[in-house]
C-alpha positions in Angstrom: -30.9 -171.1 -159.7 -27.8 -170.7 -161.9 -24.4 -171.4 -160.4 -21.7 -168.9 -159.4 -18.1 -169.5 -158.6 -16.8 -167.8 -155.5 -13.3 -168.2 -154.0 -12.9 -171.8 -155.2 -16.5 -173.0 -154.6 -19.6 -173.4 -156.7 -22.9 -172.2 -155.2 -26.2 -170.7 -156.2 -25.8 -167.2 -157.5 -28.3 -166.0 -154.8 -26.0 -167.3 -152.1 -22.8 -165.7 -153.5 -21.9 -162.7 -151.3 -18.8 -160.5 -150.6 -18.1 -158.6 -147.4 -19.0 -154.9 -147.1 -15.3 -154.0 -146.8 -14.2 -155.7 -150.1 -11.9 -153.3 -151.9 -13.6 -154.0 -155.2 -16.8 -152.6 -153.8 -15.3 -149.7 -151.9 -12.6 -148.6 -154.3 -13.1 -150.3 -157.6 -9.9 -152.1 -156.7 -10.4 -155.0 -159.1 -10.0 -156.3 -162.6 -12.7 -158.1 -164.7 -13.2 -159.9 -168.0 -16.3 -161.0 -170.0 -15.9 -164.1 -172.1 -18.5 -165.2 -174.7 -19.4 -168.8 -175.0 -21.1 -170.1 -178.2 -22.8 -173.6 -178.1 -20.7 -174.5 -175.1 -17.4 -173.4 -176.5 -15.6 -170.3 -175.1 -14.6 -167.8 -177.7 -11.2 -166.1 -177.5 -11.0 -167.2 -173.9 -7.2 -167.5 -173.7 -6.9 -163.9 -175.1 -9.3 -162.7 -172.4 -7.5 -164.5 -169.7 -4.2 -163.2 -170.9 -5.6 -159.6 -170.6 -6.9 -160.5 -167.1 -3.4 -161.5 -166.1 -1.9 -158.3 -167.5 -4.4 -156.2 -165.7 -3.9 -157.9 -162.4 -0.1 -157.6 -162.7 -0.4 -153.9 -163.5 -2.3 -153.2 -160.2 -0.2 -155.7 -158.2 -2.8 -158.4 -157.6 -1.8 -162.1 -157.9 -4.0 -164.1 -160.1 -5.6 -166.7 -157.9 -6.0 -169.2 -160.6 -4.0 -170.5 -163.5 -5.3 -170.1 -167.1 -6.3 -173.7 -167.2 -8.1 -173.5 -163.9 -10.1 -170.5 -165.2 -10.9 -172.4 -168.4 -12.3 -175.2 -166.2 -14.5 -172.6 -164.3 -15.8 -171.3 -167.6 -16.6 -174.8 -168.8 -18.5 -175.7 -165.6 -20.5 -172.5 -165.5 -21.4 -172.6 -169.2 -22.5 -176.2 -168.9 -24.8 -175.2 -166.0 -26.6 -172.6 -168.3 -27.5 -174.5 -171.5 -28.0 -171.6 -173.9 -26.7 -171.1 -177.5 -24.9 -168.0 -176.5 -23.8 -166.8 -173.1 -21.1 -164.7 -171.4 -19.0 -165.6 -168.4 -18.2 -162.6 -166.1 -14.9 -163.0 -164.1 -13.8 -160.5 -161.5 -10.8 -160.5 -159.1 -10.7 -158.0 -156.2 -7.9 -157.2 -153.8 -10.0 -158.7 -151.1 -11.8 -157.6 -147.9 -10.1 -156.4 -144.7 -11.2 -155.6 -141.2 -11.6 -151.9 -141.8 -11.9 -149.5 -144.8 -8.5 -148.0 -145.6 -6.9 -146.5 -148.7 -3.6 -148.0 -147.9 -2.8 -151.3 -149.8 -2.7 -154.3 -147.5 0.7 -155.9 -147.0 -0.5 -159.4 -147.7 -3.6 -159.2 -149.9 -6.1 -162.1 -150.0 -8.1 -161.8 -153.2 -11.8 -162.4 -153.6 -12.5 -163.9 -157.0 -15.8 -164.9 -158.6 -17.5 -165.7 -161.9 -21.0 -166.2 -163.2 -22.9 -166.7 -166.5 -25.4 -164.6 -168.4 -27.4 -165.5 -171.5 -26.4 -163.5 -174.6 -28.8 -162.3 -177.2 -26.4 -161.6 -180.1 -26.2 -160.6 -182.8 -29.1 -158.2 -182.5 -31.1 -158.4 -185.7 -32.2 -154.7 -185.5 -28.6 -153.5 -185.1 -27.5 -155.7 -188.0 -30.2 -154.2 -190.3 -30.3 -150.6 -189.1 -27.1 -150.0 -187.1 -26.6 -147.8 -184.1 -27.0 -144.1 -183.4 -24.0 -142.7 -181.6 -23.1 -139.3 -180.2 -19.6 -137.9 -179.4 -18.8 -136.9 -175.9 -15.7 -135.7 -174.0 -13.6 -138.5 -172.5 -13.3 -137.7 -168.8 -11.9 -141.1 -167.7 -8.6 -141.6 -166.0 -5.3 -142.3 -167.9 -5.3 -146.0 -167.6 -8.2 -147.0 -169.8 -6.0 -149.9 -171.0 -6.7 -151.7 -167.7 -10.1 -153.4 -167.5 -10.9 -152.2 -163.9 -14.3 -151.8 -162.4 -14.0 -148.0 -162.3 -16.7 -147.6 -164.8 -18.8 -144.6 -163.6 -17.6 -142.2 -166.4 -18.6 -144.9 -168.9 -22.0 -145.4 -167.3 -22.7 -141.7 -167.2 -21.7 -141.2 -170.8 -24.0 -144.0 -171.9 -26.8 -142.5 -169.8 -26.3 -139.1 -171.6 -26.4 -140.9 -175.0 -29.7 -142.5 -174.0 -31.1 -139.2 -172.8 -30.4 -137.8 -176.3 -32.0 -140.6 -178.1 -28.8 -142.4 -179.1 -27.6 -145.9 -178.4 -24.0 -145.2 -177.4 -21.3 -142.5 -177.1 -17.9 -142.3 -178.7 -15.5 -140.7 -176.3 -13.2 -138.0 -177.5 -10.0 -136.8 -175.8 -7.4 -134.3 -177.1 -9.2 -134.2 -180.5 -9.0 -138.0 -181.0 -12.0 -140.4 -181.0 -10.9 -143.1 -178.6 -13.6 -145.7 -178.2 -17.2 -146.3 -177.2 -18.5 -146.5 -173.6 -17.8 -150.3 -173.5 -16.4 -151.0 -177.0 -13.6 -150.3 -179.4 -13.9 -148.0 -182.3 -13.1 -148.9 -185.9 -13.7 -146.6 -189.0 -13.4 -147.2 -192.7 -11.5 -144.2 -193.9 -10.7 -144.0 -197.7 -11.1 -147.8 -197.9 -8.7 -148.5 -195.0 -9.9 -150.2 -191.8 -8.6 -147.8 -189.2 -8.4 -148.1 -185.4 -6.3 -146.4 -182.8 -2.9 -147.9 -181.8 -2.8 -149.6 -178.4 -2.1 -146.9 -175.7 -3.2 -146.2 -172.1 -6.2 -144.2 -173.2 -8.2 -147.2 -174.6 -8.7 -150.9 -173.9 -6.8 -153.3 -176.1 -9.9 -155.2 -177.4 -9.8 -158.9 -177.9 -12.6 -158.6 -180.5 -10.9 -155.7 -182.2 -7.7 -157.8 -182.5 -9.5 -160.7 -184.1 -11.2 -158.3 -186.5 -7.8 -156.9 -187.6 -6.6 -160.4 -188.2 -9.6 -161.4 -190.2 -9.4 -158.2 -192.3 -5.7 -158.7 -193.0 -6.3 -162.3 -194.1 -9.1 -161.1 -196.4 -6.8 -158.6 -198.0 -8.5 -155.5 -196.5 -6.1 -152.7 -195.9 -5.7 -151.9 -192.1 -4.0 -149.1 -190.2 -3.5 -148.4 -186.5 -3.5 -144.7 -186.2 -5.4 -142.0 -184.3 -8.9 -141.2 -185.6 -9.3 -137.4 -185.3 -12.7 -136.2 -184.5 -12.7 -133.8 -187.5 -12.2 -136.9 -189.8 -14.6 -139.3 -188.2 -17.8 -137.7 -189.7 -16.4 -138.3 -193.2 -15.9 -142.1 -192.5 -17.5 -144.5 -195.0 -18.3 -146.8 -192.1 -18.0 -146.7 -188.3 -18.2 -149.8 -186.0 -18.2 -150.3 -182.3 -16.8 -153.7 -181.3 -16.8 -155.8 -178.2 -17.0 -159.4 -177.1 -20.7 -159.2 -176.2 -21.8 -156.7 -178.9 -19.6 -158.3 -181.5 -19.4 -155.8 -184.5 -22.1 -153.1 -184.3 -22.3 -150.7 -187.3 -22.9 -147.1 -186.4 -25.2 -145.6 -189.1 -25.8 -142.2 -187.5 -23.3 -140.0 -185.7 -24.4 -136.8 -183.9 -27.7 -137.0 -185.9 -25.9 -137.2 -189.2 -25.9 -140.4 -191.4 -22.7 -142.4 -191.7 -22.1 -143.2 -195.3 -25.5 -143.9 -196.8 -27.0 -144.5 -193.4 -27.0 -148.3 -193.6 -24.5 -151.0 -192.5 -21.7 -150.8 -195.1 -20.2 -153.4 -197.4 -16.9 -153.8 -195.4 -19.0 -154.5 -192.3 -21.0 -157.1 -194.2 -17.8 -158.8 -195.2 -16.1 -158.7 -191.8 -19.2 -159.7 -190.0 -19.6 -162.8 -192.2 -16.0 -163.7 -191.4 -16.5 -163.1 -187.7 -19.6 -165.3 -187.5 -17.7 -168.1 -189.2 -14.7 -167.6 -186.8 -17.0 -168.3 -183.9 -17.3 -171.9 -185.0 -13.5 -172.5 -185.4 -11.7 -174.5 -182.7 -8.6 -172.4 -183.0 -10.5 -169.3 -181.8 -11.5 -170.8 -178.4 
């Protein structure tokens, strides 16, 4: 049985439990991160842990571990699951209390845990054929920049996409395409790699930030500006990016081909650079 880490202890995943009154379970009162590990080396871990810290500060939860302590947890869990690619899931909740109450506790005692999962990326079918995405209204709250566990709107949007024969949904609010259900959105518009500026309506993606750096170093023009929904169908390329999905090209949008309907040349270039970056020590 794979190990889990719970409140300072390592134990079998089957033995890791939280009380029924944990606020993460009852209210989604928690922050999480998912960190990929390739060949035993965490990828962009410090960036993920920095975002974890920012999210916890934003909802007034004290991080129970230092960054170095979290890195040790990641190392221990990944060593316990010998696989070429895996992800480490981390979650910190505000804790469990004697009774269910909306009021924040005066002296919170967090519950915090982590566990590993084998990754199967990159998906060869997606790399060859791309994804089919549909657009849907974004009905989420106004703090999508915080990686909380309040994910029901995302789950339902993805379910709707699957019901319509698509792989994912691109969420649209106020006429602007924001992001996928669990990924950031990038579009190639008139040769410019374009993504929305950081704001409370989307998650500041670790993978997206790395892609922007790789593109800039390769001399590819980049821009942070809103992608309006009336412009998105004319994009040469559309990508959905995340730490576990990596860079997934969207080749159909609302039943229409994106570009020539195959993963495009800019995606090919950036994906090659991204795969190389996974082996570089300075990206861990």
